[in-house]
N, CA, C and O atoms as CSV, one atom per row, in Angstrom:
chain,resi,resn,atom,element,x,y,z
A,1,UNK,N,N,0.916,-1.281,0.087
A,1,UNK,CA,C,0.018,0.072,-0.002
A,1,UNK,C,C,0.758,1.336,-0.021
A,1,UNK,O,O,0.365,2.334,-0.626
A,2,UNK,N,N,1.971,1.257,0.740
A,2,UNK,CA,C,2.764,2.369,0.865
A,2,UNK,C,C,3.448,2.551,-0.479
A,2,UNK,O,O,3.582,3.680,-0.952
A,3,UNK,N,N,3.878,1.472,-1.097
A,3,UNK,CA,C,4.334,1.606,-2.591
A,3,UNK,C,C,3.340,2.346,-3.573
A,3,UNK,O,O,3.791,3.178,-4.360
A,4,UNK,N,N,2.169,2.091,-3.537
A,4,UNK,CA,C,1.120,2.714,-4.222
A,4,UNK,C,C,1.120,4.082,-3.926
A,4,UNK,O,O,1.148,4.760,-4.953
A,5,UNK,N,N,1.097,4.740,-2.870
A,5,UNK,CA,C,1.256,5.976,-2.497
A,5,UNK,C,C,2.405,6.730,-2.975
A,5,UNK,O,O,2.314,7.894,-3.366
A,6,UNK,N,N,3.493,6.057,-2.941
A,6,UNK,CA,C,4.793,6.766,-3.487
A,6,UNK,C,C,4.657,6.825,-4.973
A,6,UNK,O,O,5.008,7.871,-5.519
A,7,UNK,N,N,4.217,5.889,-5.667
A,7,UNK,CA,C,4.249,5.945,-7.130
A,7,UNK,C,C,3.076,7.256,-7.301
A,7,UNK,O,O,3.311,8.182,-8.077
A,8,UNK,N,N,2.070,7.213,-6.652
A,8,UNK,CA,C,1.061,8.043,-6.919
A,8,UNK,C,C,1.434,9.714,-6.605
A,8,UNK,O,O,0.927,10.656,-7.215
A,9,UNK,N,N,2.270,9.803,-5.693
A,9,UNK,CA,C,2.708,11.160,-5.317
A,9,UNK,C,C,3.851,11.570,-6.498
A,9,UNK,O,O,3.927,12.706,-6.964
A,10,UNK,N,N,4.577,10.638,-6.832
A,10,UNK,CA,C,5.694,10.798,-7.808
A,10,UNK,C,C,4.871,11.242,-9.328
A,10,UNK,O,O,5.184,12.220,-10.007
A,11,UNK,N,N,3.971,10.451,-9.591
A,11,UNK,CA,C,3.238,10.730,-10.943
A,11,UNK,C,C,2.606,12.097,-10.820
A,11,UNK,O,O,2.785,12.891,-11.744
A,12,UNK,N,N,1.915,12.436,-9.816
A,12,UNK,CA,C,1.209,13.787,-9.583
A,12,UNK,C,C,2.122,14.733,-9.669
A,12,UNK,O,O,1.873,15.677,-10.419
A,13,UNK,N,N,3.369,14.716,-8.942
A,13,UNK,CA,C,4.227,15.814,-8.897
A,13,UNK,C,C,4.822,15.865,-10.379
A,13,UNK,O,O,5.011,17.013,-10.784
A,14,UNK,N,N,5.155,14.831,-11.266
A,14,UNK,CA,C,5.561,14.921,-12.406
A,14,UNK,C,C,4.632,15.535,-13.479
A,14,UNK,O,O,5.052,16.272,-14.372
A,15,UNK,N,N,3.357,15.183,-13.328
A,15,UNK,CA,C,2.218,15.870,-14.037
A,15,UNK,C,C,2.053,17.328,-13.866
A,15,UNK,O,O,1.992,18.097,-14.825
A,16,UNK,N,N,1.978,17.718,-12.563
A,16,UNK,CA,C,1.903,19.084,-12.113
A,16,UNK,C,C,3.277,19.944,-12.808
A,16,UNK,O,O,3.275,21.090,-13.256
A,17,UNK,N,N,4.254,19.116,-12.737
A,17,UNK,CA,C,5.524,20.022,-13.212
A,17,UNK,C,C,5.512,20.134,-14.808
A,17,UNK,O,O,6.000,21.098,-15.397
A,18,UNK,N,N,4.946,19.125,-15.401
A,18,UNK,CA,C,4.741,19.193,-16.901
A,18,UNK,C,C,3.776,20.106,-17.196
A,18,UNK,O,O,4.018,20.755,-18.214
A,19,UNK,N,N,2.686,20.384,-16.594
A,19,UNK,CA,C,1.614,21.176,-16.732
A,19,UNK,C,C,2.336,22.713,-16.578
A,19,UNK,O,O,2.165,23.543,-17.472
A,20,UNK,N,N,3.083,23.000,-15.484
A,20,UNK,CA,C,3.640,24.206,-15.273
A,20,UNK,C,C,4.711,24.625,-16.537
A,20,UNK,O,O,4.714,25.745,-17.047
A,21,UNK,N,N,5.452,23.716,-16.869
A,21,UNK,CA,C,6.256,23.912,-18.070
A,21,UNK,C,C,5.512,24.168,-19.485
A,21,UNK,O,O,6.052,24.827,-20.374
A,22,UNK,N,N,4.202,23.581,-19.623
A,22,UNK,CA,C,3.544,23.789,-20.757
A,22,UNK,C,C,2.890,25.220,-20.516
A,22,UNK,O,O,2.780,25.921,-21.522
A,23,UNK,N,N,2.501,25.670,-19.463
A,23,UNK,CA,C,1.995,27.032,-19.468
A,23,UNK,C,C,3.005,28.026,-19.594
A,23,UNK,O,O,2.704,29.126,-20.059
A,24,UNK,N,N,4.248,27.753,-19.210
A,24,UNK,CA,C,5.360,28.733,-19.339
A,24,UNK,C,C,5.954,28.683,-20.642
A,24,UNK,O,O,6.771,29.526,-21.015
A,25,UNK,N,N,5.500,27.547,-21.474
A,25,UNK,CA,C,5.996,27.542,-22.800
A,25,UNK,C,C,7.484,26.756,-22.988
A,25,UNK,O,O,8.189,26.857,-23.992
A,26,UNK,N,N,7.714,26.164,-22.108
A,26,UNK,CA,C,9.124,25.513,-22.219
A,26,UNK,C,C,8.707,23.963,-22.502
A,26,UNK,O,O,8.658,23.154,-21.576
A,27,UNK,N,N,8.419,23.619,-23.810
A,27,UNK,CA,C,8.087,22.331,-24.184
A,27,UNK,C,C,9.112,21.316,-24.054
A,27,UNK,O,O,8.757,20.138,-24.055
A,28,UNK,N,N,10.347,21.621,-23.940
A,28,UNK,CA,C,11.424,20.538,-23.815
A,28,UNK,C,C,11.313,19.939,-22.450
A,28,UNK,O,O,11.301,18.719,-22.285
A,29,UNK,N,N,11.219,20.936,-21.322
A,29,UNK,CA,C,10.912,20.362,-20.130
A,29,UNK,C,C,9.736,19.617,-19.636
A,29,UNK,O,O,9.714,18.713,-18.801
A,30,UNK,N,N,8.590,20.247,-20.411
A,30,UNK,CA,C,7.354,19.534,-20.432
A,30,UNK,C,C,7.523,18.012,-20.829
A,30,UNK,O,O,7.133,17.091,-20.111
A,31,UNK,N,N,8.164,17.848,-22.085
A,31,UNK,CA,C,8.335,16.309,-22.588
A,31,UNK,C,C,9.318,15.713,-21.774
A,31,UNK,O,O,9.350,14.483,-21.791
A,32,UNK,N,N,10.149,16.329,-21.045
A,32,UNK,CA,C,11.058,15.408,-20.107
A,32,UNK,C,C,10.155,14.922,-19.016
A,32,UNK,O,O,10.285,13.759,-18.635
A,33,UNK,N,N,9.267,15.688,-18.488
A,33,UNK,CA,C,8.538,15.297,-17.321
A,33,UNK,C,C,7.445,14.316,-17.747
A,33,UNK,O,O,7.080,13.392,-17.020
A,34,UNK,N,N,6.947,14.559,-18.945
A,34,UNK,CA,C,5.867,13.549,-19.503
A,34,UNK,C,C,6.507,12.134,-19.754
A,34,UNK,O,O,5.856,11.109,-19.551
A,35,UNK,N,N,7.847,12.112,-20.218
A,35,UNK,CA,C,8.412,10.829,-20.230
A,35,UNK,C,C,8.604,10.307,-18.834
A,35,UNK,O,O,8.488,9.089,-18.692
A,36,UNK,N,N,8.862,10.996,-17.853
A,36,UNK,CA,C,8.883,10.538,-16.467
A,36,UNK,C,C,7.535,10.088,-16.138
A,36,UNK,O,O,7.442,9.012,-15.546
A,37,UNK,N,N,6.415,10.774,-16.442
A,37,UNK,CA,C,5.247,10.250,-16.166
A,37,UNK,C,C,5.034,8.793,-16.647
A,37,UNK,O,O,4.602,7.937,-15.875
A,38,UNK,N,N,5.352,8.524,-17.966
A,38,UNK,CA,C,5.179,7.203,-18.507
A,38,UNK,C,C,6.037,6.449,-17.942
A,38,UNK,O,O,5.601,5.332,-17.662
A,39,UNK,N,N,7.175,6.667,-17.652
A,39,UNK,CA,C,8.017,5.618,-16.988
A,39,UNK,C,C,7.637,5.201,-15.681
A,39,UNK,O,O,7.793,4.042,-15.299
A,40,UNK,N,N,7.130,6.131,-14.960
A,40,UNK,CA,C,6.597,5.596,-13.520
A,40,UNK,C,C,5.232,4.804,-13.595
A,40,UNK,O,O,4.964,3.804,-12.928
A,41,UNK,N,N,4.434,5.409,-14.501
A,41,UNK,CA,C,2.992,4.596,-14.593
A,41,UNK,C,C,3.348,3.417,-15.173
A,41,UNK,O,O,2.750,2.473,-14.657
A,42,UNK,N,N,4.170,3.077,-16.139
A,42,UNK,CA,C,4.446,1.827,-16.610
A,42,UNK,C,C,5.035,0.963,-15.668
A,42,UNK,O,O,4.786,-0.243,-15.679
A,43,UNK,N,N,5.862,1.527,-14.783
A,43,UNK,CA,C,6.631,0.844,-13.717
A,43,UNK,C,C,5.713,0.171,-12.738
A,43,UNK,O,O,5.872,-0.987,-12.351
A,44,UNK,N,N,4.788,0.931,-12.379
A,44,UNK,CA,C,3.782,0.769,-11.369
A,44,UNK,C,C,2.878,-0.348,-11.903
A,44,UNK,O,O,2.575,-1.325,-11.218
A,45,UNK,N,N,2.445,-0.147,-13.210
A,45,UNK,CA,C,1.595,-1.313,-13.905
A,45,UNK,C,C,2.377,-2.623,-13.788
A,45,UNK,O,O,1.862,-3.675,-13.410
A,46,UNK,N,N,3.595,-2.487,-14.124
A,46,UNK,CA,C,4.273,-3.658,-14.172
A,46,UNK,C,C,4.228,-4.529,-12.670
A,46,UNK,O,O,3.948,-5.712,-12.474
A,47,UNK,N,N,4.558,-3.619,-11.858
A,47,UNK,CA,C,4.418,-4.453,-10.441
A,47,UNK,C,C,3.091,-4.866,-10.047
A,47,UNK,O,O,2.984,-5.829,-9.288
A,48,UNK,N,N,1.992,-4.216,-10.497
A,48,UNK,CA,C,0.534,-4.532,-10.278
A,48,UNK,C,C,0.366,-5.824,-11.061
A,48,UNK,O,O,-0.085,-6.813,-10.483
A,49,UNK,N,N,0.686,-5.866,-12.272
A,49,UNK,CA,C,0.300,-7.107,-12.980
A,49,UNK,C,C,0.975,-8.376,-12.514
A,49,UNK,O,O,0.456,-9.486,-12.635
A,50,UNK,N,N,2.290,-8.131,-11.914
A,50,UNK,CA,C,2.929,-9.251,-11.327
A,50,UNK,C,C,2.405,-9.747,-10.153
A,50,UNK,O,O,2.510,-10.912,-9.770
A,51,UNK,N,N,1.733,-8.676,-9.481
A,51,UNK,CA,C,1.056,-9.177,-8.177
A,51,UNK,C,C,-0.254,-9.820,-8.493
A,51,UNK,O,O,-0.653,-10.770,-7.818
A,52,UNK,N,N,-0.886,-9.371,-9.422
A,52,UNK,CA,C,-2.275,-10.089,-9.833
A,52,UNK,C,C,-2.060,-11.354,-10.695
A,52,UNK,O,O,-3.019,-11.954,-11.179
A,53,UNK,N,N,-0.721,-11.764,-10.886
A,53,UNK,CA,C,-0.588,-13.125,-11.530
A,53,UNK,C,C,-0.491,-12.994,-13.179
A,53,UNK,O,O,-0.770,-13.970,-13.876
A,54,UNK,N,N,-0.117,-11.847,-13.712
A,54,UNK,CA,C,-0.036,-11.781,-15.220
A,54,UNK,C,C,1.381,-11.307,-15.583
A,54,UNK,O,O,1.756,-10.147,-15.752
A,55,UNK,N,N,2.139,-12.521,-15.672
A,55,UNK,CA,C,3.594,-12.439,-15.844
A,55,UNK,C,C,3.918,-12.024,-17.287
A,55,UNK,O,O,5.041,-11.545,-17.444
A,56,UNK,N,N,3.173,-12.119,-18.306
A,56,UNK,CA,C,3.562,-11.636,-19.653
A,56,UNK,C,C,3.112,-10.264,-19.669
A,56,UNK,O,O,3.845,-9.445,-20.223
A,57,UNK,N,N,2.119,-9.914,-19.196
A,57,UNK,CA,C,1.838,-8.373,-19.148
A,57,UNK,C,C,2.865,-7.655,-18.285
A,57,UNK,O,O,3.335,-6.569,-18.625
A,58,UNK,N,N,3.168,-8.214,-17.279
A,58,UNK,CA,C,4.182,-7.592,-16.264
A,58,UNK,C,C,5.376,-7.258,-16.967
A,58,UNK,O,O,5.950,-6.170,-16.906
A,59,UNK,N,N,5.786,-8.437,-17.764
A,59,UNK,CA,C,7.126,-8.314,-18.398
A,59,UNK,C,C,7.007,-7.293,-19.680
A,59,UNK,O,O,8.063,-6.816,-20.095
A,60,UNK,N,N,5.943,-6.982,-20.241
A,60,UNK,CA,C,5.711,-6.036,-21.310
A,60,UNK,C,C,5.862,-4.652,-20.616
A,60,UNK,O,O,6.611,-3.808,-21.108
A,61,UNK,N,N,5.210,-4.428,-19.561
A,61,UNK,CA,C,4.992,-3.147,-18.975
A,61,UNK,C,C,6.543,-2.740,-18.342
A,61,UNK,O,O,6.995,-1.596,-18.355
A,62,UNK,N,N,7.097,-3.689,-17.905
A,62,UNK,CA,C,8.457,-3.462,-17.284
A,62,UNK,C,C,9.513,-3.039,-18.548
A,62,UNK,O,O,10.391,-2.198,-18.358
A,63,UNK,N,N,9.349,-3.642,-19.718
A,63,UNK,CA,C,10.056,-3.349,-20.846
A,63,UNK,C,C,9.696,-1.930,-21.312
A,63,UNK,O,O,10.603,-1.199,-21.711
A,64,UNK,N,N,8.427,-1.499,-21.286
A,64,UNK,CA,C,8.063,-0.122,-21.689
A,64,UNK,C,C,8.604,0.864,-20.501
A,64,UNK,O,O,9.074,1.965,-20.790
A,65,UNK,N,N,8.526,0.475,-19.348
A,65,UNK,CA,C,9.009,1.302,-18.134
A,65,UNK,C,C,10.550,1.608,-18.623
A,65,UNK,O,O,10.931,2.778,-18.664
A,66,UNK,N,N,11.432,0.527,-18.995
A,66,UNK,CA,C,12.676,0.743,-19.150
A,66,UNK,C,C,12.942,1.597,-20.424
A,66,UNK,O,O,13.915,2.350,-20.450
A,67,UNK,N,N,12.091,1.491,-21.480
A,67,UNK,CA,C,12.341,2.183,-22.603
A,67,UNK,C,C,11.896,3.625,-22.483
A,67,UNK,O,O,12.420,4.444,-23.237
A,68,UNK,N,N,10.962,4.027,-21.593
A,68,UNK,CA,C,10.719,5.347,-21.283
A,68,UNK,C,C,11.823,5.930,-20.316
A,68,UNK,O,O,12.095,7.130,-20.365
A,69,UNK,N,N,12.413,5.136,-19.497
A,69,UNK,CA,C,13.408,5.693,-18.669
A,69,UNK,C,C,14.658,5.949,-19.397
A,69,UNK,O,O,15.407,6.837,-18.990
A,70,UNK,N,N,14.963,5.227,-20.476
A,70,UNK,CA,C,15.997,5.566,-21.409
A,70,UNK,C,C,15.754,6.710,-22.114
A,70,UNK,O,O,16.639,7.563,-22.184
A,71,UNK,N,N,14.640,6.876,-22.676
A,71,UNK,CA,C,14.019,8.134,-23.418
A,71,UNK,C,C,14.100,9.306,-22.466
A,71,UNK,O,O,14.416,10.385,-22.966
A,72,UNK,N,N,13.852,9.252,-21.122
A,72,UNK,CA,C,13.903,10.198,-20.182
A,72,UNK,C,C,15.329,10.700,-20.392
A,72,UNK,O,O,15.485,11.845,-20.815
A,73,UNK,N,N,16.368,9.930,-20.127
A,73,UNK,CA,C,17.671,10.405,-20.144
A,73,UNK,C,C,18.271,10.953,-21.344
A,73,UNK,O,O,19.201,11.759,-21.362
A,74,UNK,N,N,17.626,10.416,-22.429
A,74,UNK,CA,C,18.151,10.887,-23.903
A,74,UNK,C,C,17.505,12.451,-23.975
A,74,UNK,O,O,18.131,13.416,-24.414
A,75,UNK,N,N,16.264,12.495,-23.507
A,75,UNK,CA,C,15.677,14.053,-23.552
A,75,UNK,C,C,16.488,14.827,-22.693
A,75,UNK,O,O,16.851,15.952,-23.036
A,76,UNK,N,N,16.837,14.282,-21.501
A,76,UNK,CA,C,17.586,15.196,-20.584
A,76,UNK,C,C,19.001,15.527,-21.140
A,76,UNK,O,O,19.506,16.625,-20.905
A,77,UNK,N,N,19.604,14.638,-21.834
A,77,UNK,CA,C,20.878,15.024,-22.402
A,77,UNK,C,C,20.660,15.999,-23.506
A,77,UNK,O,O,21.381,16.994,-23.582
A,78,UNK,N,N,19.638,15.758,-24.431
A,78,UNK,CA,C,19.299,16.866,-25.431
A,78,UNK,C,C,19.170,18.294,-24.882
A,78,UNK,O,O,19.583,19.287,-25.481
A,79,UNK,N,N,18.585,18.304,-23.737
A,79,UNK,CA,C,18.203,19.635,-23.118
A,79,UNK,C,C,19.533,20.097,-22.645
A,79,UNK,O,O,19.839,21.263,-22.895
A,80,UNK,N,N,20.353,19.352,-22.005
A,80,UNK,CA,C,21.631,19.937,-21.265
A,80,UNK,C,C,22.573,20.228,-22.331
A,80,UNK,O,O,23.301,21.200,-22.127
A,81,UNK,N,N,22.718,19.607,-23.409
A,81,UNK,CA,C,23.880,19.749,-24.234
A,81,UNK,C,C,23.396,20.342,-25.700
A,81,UNK,O,O,24.225,20.550,-26.586
């Protein structure tokens, strides 16, 4: 249960941050935080599917979380350099 709250708080914080950057017009940072949202939500779904007994779906969501985590760092590198 504590894990669910942690993921929820992180996803909400990333979503609010993305909305703030959209309003400011800084779309690069907004995309960065949107990829963070996707990585976090897919990671949580992977854990949830595994707990429910869906190993194939859990593996797929884990792969998607890894892909979005890599994309997060790619976008971060593009912003910084």
